[in-house]
Residue, then its C-alpha position, 0 to 999 in steps of 0.5 A: m115079590a108083590y110086584r113080580y107076582a102082580l105082573l105075572a097075574s096081569e099077564g095071565a088075565s090078559a091072556r084070558c082077555a080079562y083086561d079089567e082084571a089085568l089092569s087091577w093087577l097092574d095097579l097093584a104092581a104100580s103101587s109096589a114098584d121099587s124103582l122108576q124102571d119098574a114103574e115105567a114097565v107097568d106104564r108100558r104094560t098098561a098101555r099095551i092092555l088098553e090097546l089090546a082091549g080097544w080102550r082109550e082109558a081104563p074103565p072106572v073101578r066098580a065098588r065091591v059090595s061087602l056082605t059083612m056090612r049089612r045087618v045080620e038077620q035071623d035067617d043068617l043064623d044057622l041055629p034056631l033060637r029057642a023062645 
């Protein structure tokens, strides 16, 4: 199911010209492909997305910043501390 829905999400992103998002969904589809035919279908779709975007290769993946990794500060708490 992950493969199928990742392809659908990629198509939706591509229709909105969100090509980097479409490639991310295709990456998920590729990692969950069960057969060689599925993997080849992802490769064809990836090539089509790159062509539509005018890219020769996929852009580098941007690291996502996780807010859970930063230090908790007093202002993060919603209840005041009593002294």
